[in-house]
C-alpha positions in Angstrom: 0.5 7.9 22.0 -1.1 4.6 21.0 -2.3 2.0 23.4 -2.7 -1.7 22.7 -5.9 -3.5 23.6 -7.2 -7.0 23.1 -10.6 -7.3 21.6 -12.8 -10.4 21.2 -15.3 -10.4 18.3 -17.8 -12.8 17.0 -17.2 -14.9 13.8 -19.7 -12.7 12.0 -17.9 -9.5 13.0 -14.5 -11.0 12.0 -15.9 -11.8 8.6 -17.3 -8.3 8.2 -13.9 -6.8 9.2 -12.1 -9.0 6.7 -14.5 -7.8 4.0 -13.9 -4.2 5.0 -10.1 -4.8 5.0 -10.3 -6.2 1.4 -12.5 -3.3 0.2 -10.2 -0.7 1.7 -7.1 -2.6 0.5 -5.6 -2.8 4.0 -3.1 -5.4 5.1 -4.5 -6.4 8.5 -7.8 -6.7 10.3 -6.6 -4.4 13.1 -6.0 -1.7 10.5 -9.6 -2.2 9.3 -10.9 -1.9 12.8 -9.0 1.3 13.4 -10.4 2.8 10.2 -14.0 1.8 10.9 -13.8 3.1 14.5 -12.1 6.3 13.4 -14.9 7.0 11.0 -17.5 6.2 13.5 -16.1 8.6 16.1 -15.6 11.3 13.6 -19.2 11.1 12.5 -20.4 11.0 16.1 -18.4 14.2 16.9 -20.0 16.1 13.9 
């Protein structure tokens, strides 16, 4: 089950997420945030 949250980020973080979105060829910034967080937590669990 997915939950929705609101997240406030700085202008710099928004710019970095947009760059990541373009690099991964994703459509939205929330998709980029999910991808980055997913990778982070996967590495942390290893």
